[in-house]
N, CA, C and O atoms as a GROMACS GRO file, in nm:
protein
  332
    1UNK      N    1   3.504   0.924  -0.970
    1UNK     CA    2   3.480   1.010  -0.857
    1UNK      C    3   3.341   1.091  -0.876
    1UNK      O    4   3.294   1.122  -0.985
    2UNK      N    5   3.281   1.122  -0.744
    2UNK     CA    6   3.164   1.176  -0.751
    2UNK      C    7   3.180   1.334  -0.772
    2UNK      O    8   3.277   1.398  -0.732
    3UNK      N    9   3.066   1.389  -0.842
    3UNK     CA   10   3.063   1.507  -0.852
    3UNK      C   11   2.997   1.616  -0.773
    3UNK      O   12   2.889   1.589  -0.721
    4UNK      N   13   3.048   1.734  -0.756
    4UNK     CA   14   2.961   1.834  -0.661
    4UNK      C   15   3.036   1.800  -0.540
    4UNK      O   16   3.142   1.737  -0.538
    5UNK      N   17   2.951   1.864  -0.406
    5UNK     CA   18   3.005   1.856  -0.269
    5UNK      C   19   3.041   1.717  -0.221
    5UNK      O   20   3.112   1.703  -0.122
    6UNK      N   21   2.988   1.596  -0.300
    6UNK     CA   22   2.987   1.489  -0.199
    6UNK      C   23   3.153   1.444  -0.225
    6UNK      O   24   3.231   1.402  -0.140
    7UNK      N   25   3.176   1.467  -0.363
    7UNK     CA   26   3.333   1.443  -0.365
    7UNK      C   27   3.450   1.501  -0.254
    7UNK      O   28   3.567   1.463  -0.249
    8UNK      N   29   3.379   1.613  -0.160
    8UNK     CA   30   3.491   1.654  -0.048
    8UNK      C   31   3.441   1.603   0.076
    8UNK      O   32   3.504   1.636   0.176
    9UNK      N   33   3.321   1.514   0.093
    9UNK     CA   34   3.264   1.453   0.203
    9UNK      C   35   3.306   1.306   0.205
    9UNK      O   36   3.297   1.259   0.092
   10UNK      N   37   3.343   1.226   0.286
   10UNK     CA   38   3.352   1.078   0.269
   10UNK      C   39   3.267   1.022   0.400
   10UNK      O   40   3.211   1.092   0.484
   11UNK      N   41   3.270   0.892   0.396
   11UNK     CA   42   3.189   0.832   0.473
   11UNK      C   43   3.245   0.856   0.622
   11UNK      O   44   3.172   0.870   0.720
   12UNK      N   45   3.376   0.858   0.625
   12UNK     CA   46   3.441   0.896   0.752
   12UNK      C   47   3.389   0.998   0.835
   12UNK      O   48   3.382   0.999   0.957
   13UNK      N   49   3.352   1.087   0.750
   13UNK     CA   50   3.269   1.238   0.789
   13UNK      C   51   3.135   1.243   0.856
   13UNK      O   52   3.090   1.328   0.932
   14UNK      N   53   3.070   1.110   0.801
   14UNK     CA   54   2.907   1.103   0.854
   14UNK      C   55   2.892   1.025   0.994
   14UNK      O   56   2.951   0.920   1.023
   15UNK      N   57   2.810   1.090   1.068
   15UNK     CA   58   2.797   1.028   1.188
   15UNK      C   59   2.744   0.904   1.182
   15UNK      O   60   2.649   0.889   1.105
   16UNK      N   61   2.782   0.812   1.242
   16UNK     CA   62   2.731   0.657   1.236
   16UNK      C   63   2.577   0.663   1.271
   16UNK      O   64   2.520   0.719   1.365
   17UNK      N   65   2.519   0.580   1.152
   17UNK     CA   66   2.372   0.529   1.166
   17UNK      C   67   2.279   0.666   1.094
   17UNK      O   68   2.158   0.658   1.073
   18UNK      N   69   2.341   0.757   1.071
   18UNK     CA   70   2.270   0.896   1.013
   18UNK      C   71   2.299   0.890   0.855
   18UNK      O   72   2.410   0.886   0.802
   19UNK      N   73   2.160   0.889   0.784
   19UNK     CA   74   2.180   0.889   0.653
   19UNK      C   75   2.042   0.973   0.597
   19UNK      O   76   1.938   0.961   0.661
   20UNK      N   77   2.046   1.048   0.489
   20UNK     CA   78   1.948   1.120   0.419
   20UNK      C   79   1.991   1.224   0.331
   20UNK      O   80   2.108   1.208   0.293
   21UNK      N   81   1.926   1.338   0.281
   21UNK     CA   82   1.953   1.431   0.200
   21UNK      C   83   1.949   1.554   0.282
   21UNK      O   84   1.862   1.573   0.366
   22UNK      N   85   2.033   1.630   0.260
   22UNK     CA   86   2.078   1.775   0.291
   22UNK      C   87   2.082   1.851   0.192
   22UNK      O   88   2.163   1.840   0.100
   23UNK      N   89   1.966   1.963   0.204
   23UNK     CA   90   1.976   2.084   0.075
   23UNK      C   91   2.039   2.192   0.146
   23UNK      O   92   1.995   2.228   0.255
   24UNK      N   93   2.130   2.239   0.098
   24UNK     CA   94   2.206   2.351   0.146
   24UNK      C   95   2.173   2.469   0.056
   24UNK      O   96   2.130   2.436  -0.055
   25UNK      N   97   2.182   2.601   0.079
   25UNK     CA   98   2.180   2.716  -0.006
   25UNK      C   99   2.312   2.816   0.058
   25UNK      O  100   2.327   2.831   0.179
   26UNK      N  101   2.397   2.876  -0.039
   26UNK     CA  102   2.485   2.927   0.002
   26UNK      C  103   2.521   3.055  -0.131
   26UNK      O  104   2.479   3.048  -0.246
   27UNK      N  105   2.600   3.155  -0.080
   27UNK     CA  106   2.659   3.268  -0.166
   27UNK      C  107   2.803   3.201  -0.217
   27UNK      O  108   2.883   3.128  -0.159
   28UNK      N  109   2.800   3.250  -0.329
   28UNK     CA  110   2.953   3.235  -0.404
   28UNK      C  111   3.004   3.346  -0.429
   28UNK      O  112   2.947   3.415  -0.514
   29UNK      N  113   3.108   3.390  -0.373
   29UNK     CA  114   3.196   3.510  -0.382
   29UNK      C  115   3.297   3.540  -0.512
   29UNK      O  116   3.335   3.450  -0.587
   30UNK      N  117   3.329   3.651  -0.526
   30UNK     CA  118   3.394   3.666  -0.657
   30UNK      C  119   3.504   3.592  -0.652
   30UNK      O  120   3.559   3.579  -0.761
   31UNK      N  121   3.572   3.522  -0.533
   31UNK     CA  122   3.692   3.460  -0.530
   31UNK      C  123   3.656   3.325  -0.554
   31UNK      O  124   3.751   3.248  -0.568
   32UNK      N  125   3.516   3.264  -0.564
   32UNK     CA  126   3.462   3.161  -0.585
   32UNK      C  127   3.442   3.062  -0.428
   32UNK      O  128   3.409   2.944  -0.420
   33UNK      N  129   3.473   3.149  -0.326
   33UNK     CA  130   3.456   3.066  -0.217
   33UNK      C  131   3.272   3.074  -0.137
   33UNK      O  132   3.191   3.166  -0.138
   34UNK      N  133   3.266   2.982  -0.096
   34UNK     CA  134   3.155   2.994  -0.039
   34UNK      C  135   3.101   3.063   0.095
   34UNK      O  136   3.154   3.027   0.201
   35UNK      N  137   3.015   3.145   0.097
   35UNK     CA  138   2.962   3.231   0.242
   35UNK      C  139   2.825   3.202   0.238
   35UNK      O  140   2.762   3.154   0.144
   36UNK      N  141   2.786   3.238   0.350
   36UNK     CA  142   2.633   3.239   0.398
   36UNK      C  143   2.574   3.118   0.371
   36UNK      O  144   2.478   3.122   0.294
   37UNK      N  145   2.612   2.997   0.421
   37UNK     CA  146   2.568   2.855   0.369
   37UNK      C  147   2.481   2.837   0.496
   37UNK      O  148   2.512   2.862   0.612
   38UNK      N  149   2.346   2.782   0.439
   38UNK     CA  150   2.252   2.748   0.558
   38UNK      C  151   2.171   2.609   0.504
   38UNK      O  152   2.182   2.571   0.388
   39UNK      N  153   2.103   2.551   0.585
   39UNK     CA  154   2.034   2.436   0.548
   39UNK      C  155   1.875   2.501   0.482
   39UNK      O  156   1.821   2.598   0.535
   40UNK      N  157   1.831   2.450   0.396
   40UNK     CA  158   1.682   2.490   0.343
   40UNK      C  159   1.613   2.359   0.349
   40UNK      O  160   1.491   2.361   0.338
   41UNK      N  161   1.675   2.238   0.367
   41UNK     CA  162   1.591   2.099   0.373
   41UNK      C  163   1.673   2.008   0.474
   41UNK      O  164   1.788   1.971   0.450
   42UNK      N  165   1.618   1.983   0.567
   42UNK     CA  166   1.692   1.890   0.668
   42UNK      C  167   1.688   1.761   0.658
   42UNK      O  168   1.584   1.714   0.612
   43UNK      N  169   1.789   1.675   0.694
   43UNK     CA  170   1.817   1.524   0.665
   43UNK      C  171   1.728   1.469   0.783
   43UNK      O  172   1.695   1.350   0.785
   44UNK      N  173   1.686   1.559   0.886
   44UNK     CA  174   1.612   1.510   1.022
   44UNK      C  175   1.737   1.479   1.096
   44UNK      O  176   1.703   1.465   1.214
   45UNK      N  177   1.864   1.462   1.084
   45UNK     CA  178   1.965   1.452   1.181
   45UNK      C  179   2.035   1.567   1.178
   45UNK      O  180   2.075   1.605   1.068
   46UNK      N  181   2.066   1.653   1.308
   46UNK     CA  182   2.103   1.770   1.351
   46UNK      C  183   2.256   1.775   1.297
   46UNK      O  184   2.298   1.873   1.235
   47UNK      N  185   2.340   1.656   1.328
   47UNK     CA  186   2.459   1.655   1.304
   47UNK      C  187   2.505   1.622   1.163
   47UNK      O  188   2.622   1.631   1.127
   48UNK      N  189   2.409   1.585   1.089
   48UNK     CA  190   2.436   1.538   0.955
   48UNK      C  191   2.382   1.685   0.876
   48UNK      O  192   2.433   1.717   0.769
   49UNK      N  193   2.299   1.751   0.924
   49UNK     CA  194   2.254   1.888   0.883
   49UNK      C  195   2.358   1.961   0.871
   49UNK      O  196   2.381   2.013   0.763
   50UNK      N  197   2.455   1.983   0.996
   50UNK     CA  198   2.572   2.070   0.995
   50UNK      C  199   2.699   2.037   0.928
   50UNK      O  200   2.788   2.122   0.923
   51UNK      N  201   2.713   1.917   0.874
   51UNK     CA  202   2.820   1.894   0.820
   51UNK      C  203   2.855   1.962   0.686
   51UNK      O  204   2.966   2.015   0.671
   52UNK      N  205   2.766   1.963   0.595
   52UNK     CA  206   2.804   2.046   0.460
   52UNK      C  207   2.857   2.196   0.487
   52UNK      O  208   2.962   2.241   0.440
   53UNK      N  209   2.758   2.273   0.578
   53UNK     CA  210   2.816   2.418   0.594
   53UNK      C  211   2.937   2.410   0.676
   53UNK      O  212   3.015   2.498   0.640
   54UNK      N  213   2.980   2.345   0.762
   54UNK     CA  214   3.089   2.311   0.842
   54UNK      C  215   3.182   2.290   0.755
   54UNK      O  216   3.270   2.376   0.750
   55UNK      N  217   3.189   2.184   0.672
   55UNK     CA  218   3.309   2.128   0.602
   55UNK      C  219   3.335   2.195   0.459
   55UNK      O  220   3.453   2.216   0.430
   56UNK      N  221   3.241   2.229   0.374
   56UNK     CA  222   3.247   2.281   0.240
   56UNK      C  223   3.308   2.406   0.225
   56UNK      O  224   3.397   2.428   0.143
   57UNK      N  225   3.256   2.499   0.315
   57UNK     CA  226   3.340   2.631   0.284
   57UNK      C  227   3.477   2.632   0.288
   57UNK      O  228   3.540   2.725   0.237
   58UNK      N  229   3.538   2.528   0.352
   58UNK     CA  230   3.692   2.495   0.395
   58UNK      C  231   3.758   2.464   0.269
   58UNK      O  232   3.871   2.509   0.246
   59UNK      N  233   3.691   2.384   0.178
   59UNK     CA  234   3.754   2.268   0.078
   59UNK      C  235   3.704   2.307  -0.054
   59UNK      O  236   3.772   2.289  -0.155
   60UNK      N  237   3.565   2.368  -0.059
   60UNK     CA  238   3.520   2.373  -0.214
   60UNK      C  239   3.508   2.493  -0.250
   60UNK      O  240   3.464   2.586  -0.183
   61UNK      N  241   3.557   2.493  -0.382
   61UNK     CA  242   3.581   2.637  -0.464
   61UNK      C  243   3.526   2.628  -0.587
   61UNK      O  244   3.545   2.524  -0.650
   62UNK      N  245   3.443   2.737  -0.648
   62UNK     CA  246   3.371   2.744  -0.756
   62UNK      C  247   3.454   2.831  -0.846
   62UNK      O  248   3.530   2.910  -0.790
   63UNK      N  249   3.452   2.829  -0.969
   63UNK     CA  250   3.493   2.919  -1.064
   63UNK      C  251   3.370   3.034  -1.061
   63UNK      O  252   3.248   3.014  -1.066
   64UNK      N  253   3.434   3.146  -1.052
   64UNK     CA  254   3.318   3.221  -1.028
   64UNK      C  255   3.235   3.284  -1.127
   64UNK      O  256   3.298   3.316  -1.228
   65UNK      N  257   3.117   3.310  -1.127
   65UNK     CA  258   3.036   3.369  -1.215
   65UNK      C  259   3.090   3.491  -1.288
   65UNK      O  260   3.147   3.580  -1.223
   66UNK      N  261   3.074   3.501  -1.429
   66UNK     CA  262   3.111   3.632  -1.507
   66UNK      C  263   2.992   3.733  -1.539
   66UNK      O  264   2.880   3.694  -1.570
   67UNK      N  265   3.024   3.853  -1.528
   67UNK     CA  266   2.918   3.947  -1.605
   67UNK      C  267   2.954   3.979  -1.746
   67UNK      O  268   3.059   3.932  -1.791
   68UNK      N  269   2.872   4.059  -1.825
   68UNK     CA  270   2.866   4.035  -1.959
   68UNK      C  271   3.010   4.119  -2.014
   68UNK      O  272   3.018   4.138  -2.136
   69UNK      N  273   3.117   4.166  -1.932
   69UNK     CA  274   3.227   4.229  -1.952
   69UNK      C  275   3.354   4.127  -1.910
   69UNK      O  276   3.474   4.155  -1.920
   70UNK      N  277   3.299   4.008  -1.864
   70UNK     CA  278   3.408   3.917  -1.806
   70UNK      C  279   3.463   3.933  -1.663
   70UNK      O  280   3.559   3.867  -1.624
   71UNK      N  281   3.388   4.042  -1.569
   71UNK     CA  282   3.424   4.048  -1.454
   71UNK      C  283   3.346   3.956  -1.361
   71UNK      O  284   3.225   3.933  -1.364
   72UNK      N  285   3.448   3.902  -1.268
   72UNK     CA  286   3.380   3.796  -1.155
   72UNK      C  287   3.272   3.886  -1.093
   72UNK      O  288   3.285   4.008  -1.080
   73UNK      N  289   3.144   3.802  -1.048
   73UNK     CA  290   3.036   3.860  -0.972
   73UNK      C  291   3.012   3.754  -0.874
   73UNK      O  292   3.044   3.637  -0.893
   74UNK      N  293   2.953   3.799  -0.768
   74UNK     CA  294   2.915   3.707  -0.662
   74UNK      C  295   2.787   3.659  -0.718
   74UNK      O  296   2.725   3.724  -0.802
   75UNK      N  297   2.745   3.539  -0.670
   75UNK     CA  298   2.606   3.500  -0.709
   75UNK      C  299   2.581   3.381  -0.591
   75UNK      O  300   2.653   3.371  -0.492
   76UNK      N  301   2.467   3.294  -0.617
   76UNK     CA  302   2.407   3.224  -0.532
   76UNK      C  303   2.396   3.061  -0.594
   76UNK      O  304   2.380   3.032  -0.712
   77UNK      N  305   2.408   2.964  -0.480
   77UNK     CA  306   2.387   2.836  -0.547
   77UNK      C  307   2.315   2.739  -0.441
   77UNK      O  308   2.317   2.768  -0.321
   78UNK      N  309   2.257   2.632  -0.485
   78UNK     CA  310   2.154   2.566  -0.390
   78UNK      C  311   2.224   2.402  -0.440
   78UNK      O  312   2.254   2.374  -0.556
   79UNK      N  313   2.238   2.330  -0.347
   79UNK     CA  314   2.272   2.200  -0.372
   79UNK      C  315   2.220   2.084  -0.260
   79UNK      O  316   2.208   2.106  -0.140
   80UNK      N  317   2.195   1.961  -0.325
   80UNK     CA  318   2.151   1.880  -0.228
   80UNK      C  319   2.250   1.762  -0.220
   80UNK      O  320   2.290   1.712  -0.325
   81UNK      N  321   2.293   1.711  -0.093
   81UNK     CA  322   2.394   1.627  -0.071
   81UNK      C  323   2.327   1.483  -0.003
   81UNK      O  324   2.290   1.485   0.115
   82UNK      N  325   2.317   1.373  -0.076
   82UNK     CA  326   2.290   1.250  -0.031
   82UNK      C  327   2.392   1.190   0.057
   82UNK      O  328   2.502   1.168   0.007
   83UNK      N  329   2.373   1.158   0.191
   83UNK     CA  330   2.461   1.070   0.288
   83UNK      C  331   2.406   0.931   0.288
   83UNK      O  332   2.459   0.844   0.357
   0.00000   0.00000   0.00000
């Protein structure tokens, strides 16, 4: 099974004939949910670029980062997704 965001996106999600790499940046809340997702590098296809930030916040969860006392803290992530 693929690791990272690509495991939540299938070939059926990808618009026909579009392929490339989309780089996204996003916040990760103390609950592990994605927020403030935006594209930092386009694939060159508008629909393909929109797919990660539309889909991943609904299905992807992270284990929250922790401070030195073990309390969950908000953080930031960047990921590239190859379609």
